[in-house]
Every structure is written in C-alpha cells, then in structure tokens.
C-alpha positions in Angstrom: 114.9 119.9 141.1 111.5 120.1 142.6 110.0 118.4 139.5 112.4 115.5 140.1 111.2 115.0 143.6 107.5 115.3 142.5 108.1 112.2 140.3 108.5 110.1 143.5 104.8 110.6 144.3 103.9 109.7 140.5 105.8 106.4 140.8 104.3 105.6 144.3 100.8 106.3 142.6 101.6 103.7 139.9 103.2 105.5 137.1 105.8 103.2 135.2 109.2 103.3 136.6 112.1 104.3 134.4 114.7 101.9 133.6 117.5 104.3 134.8 117.4 107.8 136.0 119.9 110.4 134.5 120.5 112.9 137.3 122.3 116.3 137.0 123.7 117.7 140.2 123.1 121.3 139.2 119.4 121.6 139.5 117.4 124.7 140.0 116.0 125.1 143.5 116.9 121.5 144.8 120.4 120.2 145.0 120.8 117.1 142.8 122.6 115.4 145.7 119.2 115.8 147.8 117.3 114.2 145.0 119.7 111.3 144.8 119.4 111.0 148.7 115.6 111.0 148.6 115.6 108.4 145.8 118.1 106.1 147.4 116.4 106.3 150.8 113.0 105.3 149.4 112.0 101.8 150.5 111.0 100.6 147.0 112.4 103.2 144.4 115.9 102.9 145.7 116.4 99.9 143.3 116.1 102.2 140.3 119.6 102.6 138.8 120.8 106.3 139.0 123.6 107.7 136.9 124.7 111.1 137.7 125.5 113.0 134.5 126.8 116.3 135.4 129.5 118.9 134.6 130.9 118.7 138.2 134.1 116.8 138.4 134.5 117.9 142.0 136.0 114.9 144.0 133.6 115.8 146.9 130.6 115.5 144.6 131.9 112.2 143.3 132.6 110.9 146.7 129.2 112.1 148.2 127.3 110.6 145.2 128.8 107.1 145.6 128.3 107.3 149.5 124.5 108.1 148.7 124.4 105.0 146.5 124.7 106.3 142.9 125.2 103.4 140.3 127.5 105.5 138.1 129.0 109.0 137.9 129.8 110.5 134.5 131.1 113.9 133.9 129.3 115.2 130.7 131.2 116.9 128.1 130.2 120.4 127.3 130.2 119.9 123.5 126.8 118.8 122.2 128.2 116.0 119.9 130.3 114.5 122.6 127.4 114.8 125.1 125.1 113.0 122.5 127.7 110.2 122.2 127.9 109.7 125.9 124.1 109.6 126.1 123.9 106.9 123.5 126.4 104.7 125.3 124.5 105.2 128.6 121.3 104.2 126.7 122.9 101.1 125.2 124.3 99.9 128.5 121.3 100.5 130.7 118.7 99.3 128.3 120.4 96.4 126.5 123.3 95.2 128.4 122.3 95.7 132.0 120.0 93.4 133.7 117.4 94.9 136.0 116.5 93.3 139.2 113.0 94.6 139.6 
C-alpha cells in the first residue's frame, strides 16, 4: 500500500509511467481505494488506466472504485491457473488492443 503511493513520487521525478496499473484493494497498511483516490486525483497521473484486480466482490467496493474513476474492476479468481489466464487477457487488452491517450 505505502509502496504503491511511493511510486507517485517516482513518476513525478521522471520514472517511466506504466501502461496500466493493476491495483488490489486488499493492501497492507494503506487501503487500495485510498491509492486509487490519490492516483485519480493527481493532476497528470490520473490518465494512467487503473484496473482493480481483487478478491473483493462487495458491491460497495465496486461502486466506490467506479466513483473514484477506476477503468475496470475484475474479481480475481483464487485458483492460480485461472488467475494467470485473467492476467494474460488483461495484458493483451491493455498493451495491444487499447490505445493510450498519453
């Protein structure tokens, strides 16, 4: 959680931006929704697409994430093979199909 927020300073300092951010809501020390809020309120970094990839299927988490500006919300499967399949599909979409605006 805190490490995710530390990346904001790195990107501001000139580190290359990611094509997409995969964000879990269940982070240690800092809530994933707080990380999402900080990124989507940032004047320049807010354009980075964020995909919530989490085990939480709570409707309140889904609603809050979309209200904060998340680009997609995916409930990750617990089984490793299914998780890897979902990850591959996300990678394919965001790095090949999607067109970035920055």
